[in-house]
N, C-alpha and C positions, 0 to 999 in steps of 0.2 A: 427492176432495175432498168431492165432490156427496155421495157416500155416506155419509162420515164424519158430514158437517152433519145429514144426515137419520138417521142411525144416533142422535145425540146429542139430536136432537129428539123422537124416539119414547123415548127411553128417559130423556129430561128428569125429573126430580125433584126438585121443588119442596120448599123446607122445610116441616114442620108448624106451626100454631098454637101459640105457647108457652103459652096458657091453657089450650086443651084438652089439650097435654101435661102440663100442672099437676094438671089436674083427674083424668086418670089414675095419675098416679106421684107426686104430692106426698101425702105420708102426712097432713102438717098443716102450715098455713100457718106456722106458727113455724120449721119445717124452713129455710125460706129466710131464711139470717143475713147479714147486712150485715158483712164484715171489711175495713177499709181501702177502703171505698168499694166493694168487690165484693160481687156477691150471690152468696153460696157456698149449695148443697144439703146439707145436714147432718142426720144422724140420730142422737139421743143418747139412748140406753137403758141400762136397768140400774140399780143403787144408787148414787147420787150420790157416796156416800162411800166407794166400794169403789175399787181400783185402776182406772185408765183405760187404756184399749186404744184406739189411733188407727188406722184402718185406710184404704189406700190403693190403689186399684184400679190397673189397667194399662191402656194405650194402647187407646182404644177402648171402655172399659168406663165402668163407672158405680158407684156405692155397691151397688146391688142384688148384685152380683158374689158378695157377702159375706154375702147372706140367711141360709143355713144355719149359718153360724159365728155369725154375730151372735146370732141367735136361741137358739143353745145356750149362747153365753158370756155374754148378758146378765143371768142370773141370779146371776152372782157376780164378774162384773165389769161396770163404765163402760164400753160399748161405743159408741165415736164414728166413725161414716164419713162420709165426704164424698165431693161430686163435685169433682174438680179443675177448675178454671176453662175453661170451653169445651167441657166433658164433663157427660153425663148431664143435670141441670136447673140447674146452675150457669151463669151468664153468661159468656160469653167475657172474656177481660180486655181492658180499655180502652187498658191501656199496650201491647197487642201482643205483650209477654215472655211467651214459654212456657218459659223456660230453669228448669233445677232450682234454681237459686238463687232464682227468683221465686216457685217453687212452695212452697220452705221458709220462706221469709219470711213467705207467706201461713199456712202450718200452723202456724209459731211464733205469729203474731198471734191465730189462732184459739185456742191454747191458751192465750195469756194472758187471751184474752177470756172464755175458759171458766174463769179460774182455776185451770189445771193446770200447776203447775211443773215436774211430768215424767209421762210416759205411755211404755208400751211401745207399740211401732209394729209395725204388720203391714202387709205390702207385696206387691203383686205385680208381676212382669214390670218395667213403667216404675215402677210405684207402689213397687216393691222398690228401687230403684235410689237414687230419692227418700228412702225410708226410711233406707237405709247411709248416705246421703251428711249426712242430717242428724245420724244416730248419731255421725258422725264429725267434722263440725264443730260439733256443740253437745251434746257427751255428758253434760253437767249436767242436760239436758231429756228423756233416754231412760234407761227402765229396761231393758227386754228387747225384742228383734228377732225377729219371727217372718220370713223373707224366703221367698215363694213364686216360685220360679223366676224370680229377680232379673236383669234388666238388667245391663250395665255393662262385660262384657268384649266385645272387638269380635268381630265374623264375619269370615268370609272375604272380600275385597274391601272390608274398612273399615279405616281408620285412626285412631289417637287423634289427638285435637286438630282433626279434620276435619268440616266439615259434611257429610253426608250428599247424595248426588244421588237425589233422588227422581222414579221415572219418571213420565212424562207421562200415561202410563195410571193411574196413583194418584192425580196430581193430579186427571184428569178427575172424580174422586169427588165433588168441590165441585158437580157439575153434574149427574151421574147416580150414582143409587145404587138401583136396583132392589130389591128383596127379595131375589130368587133368586139375584143376584149376590154380596150381604152374604153369604149363607150358605154360597156357593162357597168364601167365603174367610175365615169363620169356621169350615168344619168340619175344618179340619188341627189345628186347636187342641185339638181332643177325641179321645182314643184309641177311645171308643165315642161315635159320632155319633149315636147314639139320644137321647144326654144333649142335642143341640141339637134341641130341640124346636121347634114353630113358634112356641108363646108366649115361648120364649126368644131365639129370630130375631126376633121381632116387638119385643120389649123393644130389644133393641140396634140393630134397625133406625130405630125411633120417634125414640130419643134422639138417634141421630146426624142424625135430620133435623130437631133443636131449631135455631132460628135463630142461625146463627152458629156450630153446631159443627163443620160440616165445615170450614171455614174455618181454625178452632182446632185440629183436629186436624192438618192441613197444616202449620201454622206449628210446632205442637209437635214435629213430625216433622222439619221443616227445621231447628228451631233445636237438634236433638239432637247436641251435639258431646262424645264421649265422652272422658273423661282416663284414663289407666292407673290402673285403681283398686286396685291392690295397695298404695301406701302409706297410701290411706285406710281401707281395708279392715283393714290391719295395727293398726291405730290404733285400733279399736274397742274398748272393753273390754266393752260390754254384752253380756250371755249370748245367743247366737243359736240360733235352730232354722231350719235351712235343709229347706224343703219342696220335693219335687221329683218329680215323674211321671217314669219310666223312657222312657216314650214321648213325650215332648214334643217336636213338631216346630217349635215355635217357637225355643224357648231350649235346646238339646240339655242332655241329663241330664249329660254329660260336663262341664259347667260347673261342675257341682255339684264336683267335685275342686279346680277353682281358688280356688272360694269357702273351701271346709275348709282349704285350706294356706294360706290367705293369713289365715285367722281363727281365732286359736287359742281363742277361746272358744266355736266355734260345734259344733254337733251336727246330723247329717244324718238327716232323716227321707225314706227312698226308697221310692217308691210304685209297685209292679208293675200293669202294664197301665192306666196313668193318663198322660193328657197334660199339655197345659199349664195347664189350669184345674181341679188338685183340689179346690178349695172349692164349685166347681160341678157338677163330673163325680162325683166321689165323696167329697161331705163326712163321711159317716160314717165312712170309712177312714181319713181325714186328722186329723179333729177331737179324737180322745182324747188323742192326743201333744200336738195343740196346746193343750188345755185344761190338759192338766197342767203342761204348760212355763209357761204364762203364769199359772198359780193357785200353782205349787210357789214357795214362801217361800226367800230366799237361804241 
């Protein structure tokens, strides 16, 4: 016990100062937008009259995961990126509700605030699950879907309708998260680990140390209750592009077949020698197909 307590004390990782994080990672003060009493970090770029694309990051991520895609797409599309509550520079949700339903409510409220009747959704992993759920439950608000290794189907040991058991070792992240340990956990998401540079690791680490962020991440993980996705996926009418790295070690490429079978209006972009984060790892390889899909007229 004493050895454990001493180890935790030595590895204790306090939160970082929010004002300092905003000085380093906030592009403009106006990017902090109040939505239903929540302070959300939102970046809105590209022509305002162009078709809108809304980008949703994955678990532990931030809107910076889309940097390469957003910069390339914003020449012809209105690109809106946001940090989900308790992620990046968005404040933790004071309601304590980190369910997909709560996220969808906030996303729709943001769209209303921006006067967007419809938008295409781009979602990665957890953000992909939120995107396709929104498309299934609010089809009138969604033009197209780009799902990058989306979450939704259970993994071995999981069951639909049940809250997951979060290991105690993972829960300790709230108190101890040295950068070397975070890098060790991020590395499997990249087929080519040289992509996980020190600068990228620092970005992930800094934003996870925002006040309340780690508690929010744990709450989001503990509240993740999957339902059988097939009925919802089969109801989606929005044209869908699935983007998947064949060496994805987080959500296996074999899941792409499940999505393709359930979504009659989908097409698959399979990427060789790419892991879980193609938008970061090989943006130049995935971007042309994504751009063509989003800009192609029906």
